[in-house]
C-alpha positions as CSV (number, residue, x, y, z in Angstrom):
1,M,108.6,100.6,92.7
2,P,110.9,98.5,90.5
3,G,112.3,95.5,92.2
4,S,112.2,94.9,95.9
5,A,115.4,96.8,97.0
6,M,115.9,100.4,98.0
7,R,119.2,102.0,97.2
8,M,120.7,105.2,98.5
9,D,122.7,107.3,96.0
10,T,125.3,110.0,96.6
11,D,126.8,112.4,94.1
12,K,129.8,111.5,92.0
13,A,132.3,113.4,94.1
14,G,131.0,111.8,97.3
15,R,131.4,108.4,95.7
16,L,134.9,109.3,94.6
17,R,136.0,110.4,98.1
18,L,134.5,107.3,99.6
19,G,136.4,105.2,97.0
20,E,139.7,106.9,97.8
21,Q,139.1,106.4,101.5
22,L,138.5,102.7,101.1
23,G,141.4,102.2,98.8
24,V,139.2,100.4,96.4
25,L,141.8,99.8,93.8
26,S,144.1,98.0,96.3
27,M,141.3,95.8,97.7
28,S,140.1,92.4,96.5
29,R,136.5,92.0,95.3
30,K,135.8,89.9,98.4
31,E,137.0,92.7,100.7
32,R,135.0,95.3,98.9
33,T,131.9,93.2,99.1
34,A,132.5,92.5,102.8
35,I,132.7,96.3,103.5
36,A,129.6,97.0,101.4
37,L,127.7,94.4,103.4
38,E,128.9,95.8,106.7
39,I,127.8,99.3,105.7
40,G,124.4,97.9,104.6
41,A,124.0,96.1,107.9
42,Q,124.6,99.4,109.8
43,I,122.1,101.2,107.6
44,R,119.5,98.4,108.2
45,K,120.2,98.6,111.9
46,L,119.7,102.4,112.0
47,S,116.6,102.1,109.9
48,K,115.1,99.5,112.3
49,Q,115.8,101.9,115.2
50,N,114.0,104.7,113.4
51,I,111.0,102.5,112.9
52,A,111.0,101.3,116.5
53,S,111.2,104.9,117.9
54,R,108.8,106.2,115.1
55,R,111.4,108.8,114.1
56,T,112.3,109.9,110.5
57,V,115.9,110.1,109.3
58,D,116.0,113.7,110.4
59,G,114.8,113.0,113.9
60,K,111.2,114.1,113.5
61,T,108.3,112.2,114.9
62,M,106.6,110.2,112.1
63,E,103.1,111.4,111.1
64,Q,100.5,109.2,112.7
65,R,98.0,107.4,110.6
66,K,94.3,108.0,111.0
67,Q,92.7,106.3,114.0
68,S,91.0,103.1,113.1
69,R,88.0,101.5,114.7
70,R,89.7,98.2,114.7
71,E,91.0,97.0,118.0
72,G,94.7,97.0,118.4
73,K,95.3,98.8,115.2
74,N,97.2,101.8,116.5
75,N,100.4,103.7,115.8
76,R,102.5,101.6,118.0
77,L,102.3,98.8,115.4
78,M,102.9,101.1,112.4
79,L,105.6,99.8,110.1
80,R,106.2,96.8,112.4
81,G,106.1,94.4,109.5
82,L,108.6,96.5,107.5
83,R,111.1,96.4,110.4
84,R,110.7,92.7,110.9
85,L,111.0,91.7,107.2
86,M,113.8,94.1,106.3
87,G,116.7,92.1,104.9
88,L,120.2,92.6,103.4
89,K,121.5,90.9,100.3
90,K,124.6,91.0,98.2
91,G,124.0,93.1,95.0
92,R,125.9,93.4,91.8
93,D,129.5,94.6,91.5
94,G,130.1,94.4,95.3
95,Q,127.0,96.4,96.2
96,A,124.7,95.6,99.2
97,D,121.0,96.1,99.1
98,V,118.7,96.7,102.0
99,T,115.6,94.9,100.7
100,W,112.4,93.1,101.2
101,K,111.8,89.7,99.5
102,N,108.1,90.3,99.0
103,P,107.5,92.9,96.2
104,I,104.3,94.0,98.0
105,T,106.2,94.7,101.2
106,A,108.8,96.5,99.2
107,E,106.1,98.7,97.6
108,I,104.7,99.5,101.0
109,A,108.2,100.5,102.2
110,Y,108.6,102.7,99.2
111,R,105.3,104.4,99.8
112,H,106.1,105.1,103.5
113,Q,109.6,106.3,102.6
114,H,108.5,108.8,99.9
115,G,104.7,109.3,100.5
116,G,102.1,109.4,97.8
117,V,98.5,108.8,96.8
118,E,97.1,105.4,95.8
119,Q,93.8,104.9,94.1
120,S,91.8,102.0,95.5
121,G,90.1,99.5,93.2
122,S,86.3,99.3,92.8
123,I,84.3,97.0,95.0
124,K,83.2,95.0,91.9
125,A,86.9,94.4,90.9
126,R,87.8,93.3,94.4
127,R,84.8,91.2,95.1
128,E,86.3,87.9,94.2
129,E,89.5,88.4,96.2
130,S,87.6,89.5,99.2
131,Y,85.2,86.5,99.2
132,V,87.1,84.5,101.8
133,K,87.4,87.6,104.1
134,R,83.7,88.3,103.9
135,K,82.8,84.7,104.8
136,A,85.0,84.8,107.9
137,P,83.4,85.1,111.3
138,C,82.6,88.6,112.5
139,P,85.6,90.0,114.4
140,R,85.0,91.3,117.9
141,W,85.8,94.9,117.1
142,L,83.1,94.9,114.4
143,A,80.6,93.2,116.8
144,K,81.3,96.0,119.3
145,E,80.5,98.6,116.7
146,L,77.2,97.0,116.0
147,K,76.4,96.9,119.8
148,R,77.5,100.6,120.1
149,L,75.1,101.6,117.3
150,G,72.2,99.6,118.8
151,W,72.0,96.8,116.2
152,Q,69.1,94.4,116.7
153,Q,68.5,91.1,115.0
154,E,65.3,91.0,113.0
155,I,63.3,87.8,113.7
156,V,60.3,86.7,111.7
157,I,57.6,84.8,113.6
158,R,55.7,82.3,111.5
159,N,52.6,80.2,112.1
160,K,52.2,76.5,111.6
161,Q,51.7,77.0,107.9
162,G,55.0,78.8,107.6
163,Q,53.4,82.2,106.9
164,A,55.0,85.3,108.5
165,V,52.8,86.6,111.3
166,K,55.0,89.4,112.7
167,T,58.5,90.6,113.0
168,I,60.3,91.3,116.3
169,R,63.7,92.8,117.0
170,K,66.1,91.4,119.6
171,R,69.4,92.6,120.9
172,R,72.2,90.1,120.8
173,P,75.3,89.8,123.0
174,L,78.8,90.1,121.5
175,K,79.4,86.3,121.7
176,W,76.3,85.6,119.7
177,I,77.3,88.1,117.0
178,T,80.8,86.8,116.6
179,S,79.5,83.2,116.6
180,N,76.6,83.5,114.3
181,M,77.4,86.4,111.9
182,T,80.0,86.6,109.1
183,R,82.2,89.6,108.6
184,G,80.2,90.4,105.4
185,E,76.8,90.3,107.1
186,A,78.1,92.4,110.0
187,S,79.6,95.0,107.6
188,V,76.3,95.3,105.7
189,A,74.5,95.8,109.0
190,L,77.0,98.5,110.0
191,Y,76.5,100.3,106.7
192,L,72.7,100.3,107.2
193,L,73.0,101.5,110.7
194,E,75.2,104.4,109.6
195,N,72.9,105.1,106.7
196,R,75.7,105.0,104.1
197,S,76.7,102.9,101.1
198,P,80.2,101.3,100.5
199,K,82.4,103.6,98.4
200,E,83.2,102.4,94.9
201,K,86.5,104.2,94.8
202,W,88.6,106.3,97.2
203,E,92.1,107.8,97.6
204,I,94.6,106.4,100.1
205,R,97.0,109.1,101.1
206,T,100.3,108.1,102.7
207,P,102.5,110.8,104.2
208,A,106.2,110.5,103.8
209,R,107.8,108.8,106.7
210,P,111.5,108.4,105.6
211,F,113.1,105.8,107.8
212,L,115.8,104.4,105.5
213,G,119.2,106.2,105.0
214,P,120.8,109.3,106.3
215,K,119.5,112.8,107.0
216,P,119.2,114.7,103.7
217,G,122.3,116.7,103.1
218,T,124.5,114.5,105.2
219,E,124.8,111.5,102.8
220,N,128.6,111.8,102.2
221,K,129.5,112.3,105.9
222,F,127.2,109.5,106.8
223,L,128.7,107.0,104.3
224,N,132.3,108.0,105.1
225,N,131.7,107.5,108.8
226,L,130.2,104.1,108.2
227,A,133.0,103.2,105.7
228,R,135.7,104.0,108.3
229,E,133.9,101.8,110.9
230,A,133.4,99.0,108.3
231,V,137.0,99.0,107.2
232,A,138.2,98.9,110.8
233,K,135.9,96.0,111.6
234,I,136.9,94.0,108.5
235,K,140.7,94.6,109.2
236,N,140.3,93.4,112.8
237,R,138.7,90.1,111.8
């Protein structure tokens, strides 16, 4: 997605009617910018409401994401960051952009707005950037998974000479796992318990969840209504 702003376009005739309604030619640049920002603020407000209610622009319920094993990671929190970080800034030629400062956040917003498929990187390529995460303490949700699957710590018993005599297995409580194991160690144990290997590559499919802008086919009416409200509000200041 180029840039970090998402713009909503209308057909030429729609823009012309809107221009006539606003009396663009008789307005100062400052007034046109104020109206554009007011319209942008209303679009941002409606978009935030769509995210909060988990509704798309046409009133349908957003498709839920796949259930995660991680605690607290559910659909109530979906798109929460996009809603909180959604901003508004003055664009070129009196335009207003609903935008996100962080390009990564903007890319996520674009993906949810339009949907699409993303190819993940290989584990080898991501190994360095995930180093800190792997060395972090084992999170509680992961410890619970190990407990659920019956994980046991393997303990080697040695004699006075340091030679291995026997190996025993011992169940550990959640507190011990979160205090003594790293996230990386726990993840490896989980893979072994589930008898699987980490995938090298995989596809991440994101369904379209359009939350920004008007219902398709109502763009002109939507903009005209917002324009009338914006003009009235600006004139009453």
